[in-house]
C-alpha positions as CSV (number, residue, x, y, z in Angstrom):
1,E,-5.2,-18.1,24.1
2,S,-6.7,-21.7,22.7
3,I,-4.8,-24.4,21.4
4,Y,-6.9,-23.9,18.1
5,S,-6.0,-20.4,17.7
6,A,-2.0,-21.1,18.8
7,A,-2.1,-23.6,16.1
8,R,-3.8,-21.4,13.1
9,K,-1.2,-18.8,14.4
10,Q,2.0,-21.0,13.9
11,A,0.9,-22.2,10.5
12,A,0.3,-18.4,9.4
13,L,3.5,-17.4,10.6
14,K,5.2,-20.6,9.0
15,L,3.6,-19.7,5.8
16,I,4.0,-15.8,5.8
17,G,7.8,-16.2,7.1
18,N,8.7,-18.5,4.2
19,H,6.6,-17.3,1.6
20,E,8.9,-16.9,-1.2
21,A,10.5,-20.3,-0.4
22,V,7.1,-21.9,-0.5
23,L,6.0,-20.2,-3.9
24,K,9.3,-21.1,-5.4
25,D,9.0,-24.5,-4.2
26,T,5.4,-25.4,-5.3
27,T,6.1,-24.1,-8.7
28,N,9.4,-25.4,-9.3
29,P,9.6,-27.2,-12.6
30,T,12.7,-28.8,-12.3
31,A,14.4,-32.4,-10.8
32,L,16.1,-30.4,-8.0
33,N,14.6,-28.5,-5.2
34,I,15.1,-24.8,-4.6
35,A,18.4,-25.1,-2.8
36,G,19.7,-27.4,-5.5
37,K,19.7,-30.5,-4.0
38,P,17.6,-33.7,-5.3
39,L,13.5,-33.7,-4.5
40,T,12.6,-35.7,-1.7
41,Q,9.3,-36.3,-2.9
42,P,9.6,-36.1,-6.9
43,E,5.9,-38.0,-7.1
44,L,4.3,-35.1,-5.6
45,R,2.6,-32.8,-8.5
46,R,3.4,-29.3,-8.6
47,V,2.0,-26.2,-10.2
48,P,3.3,-24.8,-13.7
49,I,5.2,-22.1,-13.2
50,E,3.4,-20.0,-15.3
51,Q,0.6,-19.9,-12.8
52,A,2.9,-18.6,-10.0
53,V,0.7,-15.4,-9.8
54,H,-2.1,-17.5,-8.8
55,V,-0.4,-19.6,-6.2
56,D,1.1,-16.3,-5.0
57,E,-2.5,-15.2,-4.2
58,A,-4.0,-18.4,-3.0
59,L,-1.0,-18.4,-0.2
60,R,-1.8,-15.2,0.9
61,E,-5.5,-16.2,1.1
62,V,-4.4,-19.4,3.1
63,A,-2.7,-17.1,5.8
64,Y,-5.8,-14.7,5.8
65,R,-8.3,-17.3,6.9
66,L,-5.9,-19.2,9.1
67,L,-5.5,-15.8,11.1
68,E,-9.7,-15.4,11.2
69,E,-10.6,-15.7,14.9
70,K,-14.0,-16.9,16.0
71,L,-15.3,-13.8,18.0
72,D,-17.8,-14.5,20.7
73,D,-17.2,-11.2,22.7
74,T,-17.7,-8.5,20.1
75,A,-21.0,-7.5,21.7
76,C,-18.9,-6.9,25.0
77,P,-18.9,-3.2,25.6
78,G,-15.5,-3.8,27.0
79,Q,-14.1,-5.6,23.8
80,A,-14.2,-2.4,21.8
81,G,-12.6,-0.5,24.5
82,T,-9.7,-2.6,24.8
83,W,-9.0,-2.8,20.8
84,A,-9.0,0.7,20.8
85,A,-6.5,1.0,23.7
86,M,-4.5,-1.8,22.4
87,A,-4.2,0.1,19.0
88,A,-3.2,3.3,20.4
89,Y,-0.7,2.1,22.2
90,V,0.7,-0.3,19.6
91,S,0.5,2.4,16.7
92,T,2.8,4.8,19.0
93,R,5.1,2.2,20.3
94,I,6.2,1.0,16.5
95,Q,9.4,2.4,15.7
96,S,10.6,2.6,11.9
97,S,14.1,4.4,12.6
98,R,16.3,4.6,15.0
99,D,15.8,8.5,15.2
100,E,12.4,7.9,16.7
101,V,13.2,6.3,20.0
102,A,16.9,6.6,21.6
103,G,18.2,3.2,22.6
104,R,15.5,1.1,20.6
105,E,16.6,-0.5,17.2
106,P,13.6,-0.1,14.4
107,D,10.9,-2.7,14.4
108,M,10.3,-2.7,11.2
109,S,10.6,-0.6,7.7
110,G,9.0,2.6,7.3
111,A,6.6,1.0,4.7
112,A,5.8,-1.8,7.1
113,A,4.9,0.5,9.9
114,E,2.7,2.9,8.0
115,A,0.8,-0.3,6.8
116,M,0.5,-1.6,10.3
117,R,-0.7,1.9,11.8
118,A,-3.5,1.9,9.0
119,V,-4.4,-1.3,10.0
120,L,-4.4,-0.6,13.9
121,K,-6.5,2.4,13.4
122,E,-9.2,0.6,11.5
123,V,-8.9,-2.1,14.2
124,G,-9.2,0.3,17.1
125,A,-12.1,2.3,15.4
126,G,-14.2,-0.5,15.3
127,V,-14.4,-0.3,11.8
128,G,-15.4,-3.5,9.8
129,D,-14.7,-2.8,6.4
130,D,-11.6,-4.3,6.4
131,V,-10.0,-1.9,3.4
132,A,-7.1,0.0,5.3
133,A,-4.6,-2.5,4.0
134,E,-5.3,-2.4,0.6
135,A,-3.6,0.7,0.4
136,H,-0.2,-0.8,1.0
137,P,2.2,-2.7,-0.9
138,F,1.5,-6.2,0.3
139,A,5.5,-6.7,0.8
140,A,5.4,-4.1,3.3
141,R,1.9,-5.8,4.8
142,E,3.5,-9.3,4.7
143,E,6.8,-7.6,6.6
144,A,4.3,-6.1,9.2
145,A,2.5,-9.2,9.7
146,R,5.3,-11.5,10.1
147,K,7.1,-9.0,12.4
148,L,3.7,-9.1,14.5
149,L,3.2,-12.9,15.0
150,S,6.8,-13.8,15.4
151,N,6.8,-11.6,18.3
152,F,3.4,-12.1,19.6
153,D,4.0,-13.5,22.9
154,A,6.5,-10.7,23.9
155,L,4.1,-8.2,22.4
156,M,1.3,-9.3,24.5
157,K,3.4,-8.9,27.6
158,D,4.3,-5.6,26.5
159,V,0.8,-4.4,25.9
160,T,-0.2,-5.4,28.7
161,N,2.9,-4.7,31.1
162,P,1.4,-3.7,34.6
163,S,5.2,-1.9,35.6
164,P,5.0,1.9,35.3
165,V,9.0,1.6,35.2
166,L,10.1,-1.7,34.0
167,N,9.7,-3.5,30.5
168,I,8.9,-7.2,30.0
169,V,12.9,-7.9,30.6
170,G,13.3,-5.8,33.7
171,R,15.0,-3.0,32.1
172,A,14.0,0.7,32.3
173,L,10.7,1.8,30.1
174,T,11.6,3.7,27.2
175,Q,8.4,5.1,26.7
176,P,6.7,5.0,30.0
177,E,4.3,7.9,28.7
178,L,2.2,5.3,26.8
179,K,-0.9,3.9,28.6
180,R,-0.9,0.0,28.3
181,V,-4.0,-2.3,28.6
182,L,-4.3,-3.5,32.2
183,V,-5.2,-6.9,32.9
184,I,-6.1,-9.0,36.2
185,S,-4.0,-11.9,35.1
186,E,-2.2,-13.4,31.6
187,G,-4.5,-15.9,29.9
188,P,-7.6,-16.6,28.2
189,L,-9.5,-16.5,31.6
190,D,-9.2,-12.7,31.8
191,S,-11.4,-10.9,29.2
192,R,-9.3,-8.1,28.4
193,W,-6.0,-10.3,27.9
194,R,-8.2,-12.5,25.8
195,W,-9.2,-9.3,23.7
196,V,-5.9,-7.9,23.1
197,A,-4.7,-11.2,21.7
198,Q,-7.8,-11.2,19.2
199,G,-6.9,-7.8,18.5
200,L,-3.3,-8.6,17.4
201,L,-4.5,-11.5,15.4
202,E,-7.2,-9.5,13.9
203,V,-4.6,-6.8,12.6
204,A,-2.1,-9.6,11.4
205,R,-5.1,-10.9,9.5
206,R,-5.9,-7.9,7.8
207,L,-2.3,-7.2,7.1
208,T,-2.4,-10.6,4.7
209,K,-5.8,-9.8,2.9
210,T,-5.9,-10.1,-0.9
211,T,-8.0,-10.8,-3.7
212,L,-8.5,-14.0,-5.2
213,D,-8.8,-13.9,-9.0
214,P,-12.2,-15.8,-9.8
215,S,-10.9,-17.0,-13.3
216,P,-11.3,-20.9,-13.8
217,G,-7.6,-20.8,-14.7
218,A,-7.0,-19.3,-11.3
219,Q,-9.2,-21.5,-9.4
220,E,-7.2,-24.4,-11.0
221,A,-4.2,-23.2,-9.9
222,R,-5.4,-23.1,-6.4
223,A,-6.6,-26.4,-6.2
224,A,-3.1,-28.0,-7.7
225,M,-1.6,-25.7,-4.9
226,C,-3.5,-26.8,-1.9
227,A,-3.3,-30.6,-3.1
228,Y,0.3,-30.3,-3.6
229,L,1.0,-28.1,0.1
230,D,-1.4,-31.0,1.7
231,R,1.1,-33.5,1.1
232,R,4.1,-31.7,1.3
233,I,3.7,-30.6,4.9
234,Q,5.6,-32.6,7.4
235,A,4.2,-32.4,10.9
236,T,6.7,-35.3,12.6
237,P,10.1,-36.8,11.7
238,D,8.6,-40.1,10.5
239,D,6.6,-38.3,7.7
240,M,9.6,-38.0,5.3
241,R,13.0,-39.1,6.3
242,G,15.7,-36.5,5.8
243,R,13.3,-33.8,6.3
244,T,12.7,-31.7,9.5
245,P,8.9,-31.2,10.6
246,D,7.9,-27.8,8.9
247,M,5.2,-27.4,12.0
248,S,3.7,-29.2,15.0
249,A,0.8,-31.6,14.1
250,V,-1.7,-29.3,15.4
251,A,-0.6,-26.5,12.9
252,A,-0.3,-28.7,10.5
253,E,-4.0,-29.8,10.7
254,A,-5.2,-26.6,10.9
255,M,-3.6,-25.5,7.7
256,R,-4.8,-28.5,5.8
257,A,-8.3,-27.8,6.9
258,V,-7.8,-24.2,5.3
259,L,-6.0,-25.7,2.3
260,K,-8.9,-27.9,1.5
261,E,-11.1,-25.0,2.1
262,V,-9.4,-22.5,-0.4
263,G,-8.5,-25.4,-3.0
264,G,-12.3,-26.6,-2.9
265,T,-15.2,-24.1,-1.9
266,G,-13.5,-21.0,-1.7
267,T,-16.4,-19.8,0.6
268,G,-14.3,-17.6,3.0
269,Q,-16.0,-19.2,6.0
270,H,-14.0,-20.6,8.8
271,A,-12.4,-24.2,8.0
272,P,-13.8,-26.8,10.9
273,E,-11.9,-26.9,14.2
274,P,-9.5,-29.6,13.9
275,S,-9.7,-32.6,16.5
276,F,-6.5,-31.9,18.3
277,E,-7.4,-34.2,20.9
278,A,-6.6,-36.9,19.1
279,Q,-3.1,-35.4,18.9
280,S,-2.3,-35.1,22.7
């Protein structure tokens, strides 16, 4: 996984995992923050609460674009087979109730599991229409995407686990009959490992898909939201005393690039790759 992908994934997870709090903060009409304490940046212009519905969809769009990968391997025959194998494994591996697999806690709710399986089926089949998620409530899709991204590294190890008897923490496999994806080594230099990572990110991306309101009022609300969050993001302790950084500097740069895109052109294309070398 490249630094570029890791930064965008971190930014997307931060946004998805704190969606409600970010929405409330961005549309907060009072002199107190959402926890009831004095605002730390009262000079920033927030979005009127009446436009919360447009801010809500814009936050989803930012996460969606952050998870958009530059796929250079789509013409390789092995990529399609790897995505199919990954999707088949994860779809069977998902647990939404204690009764499904003895000894394992549920991964997510039934609604979230249903949404993720639908998108996994679409991705695994190589279907590019990107419509499977639309039949499922956004709350369920967001839960599934949050679970996938917050456990991304463990899931990568699980999908590519070479052991026929032990799981990634050294205990006996609970589902040894499932077929995993075999890789030669962990890391982006291994094609199959890279394809699994890209496939999982593609599932998360499709789970966050939304439809933007094209009206001028909605566009104005998106622009205001993006301008607010651009200044609200904190990447170092020095940015704002008394506040803990929201994310790493590279993740903040990635998010700002997408915020600029969503708040400005709305082209749906990739934001420019940040100059991370300057942050090292």
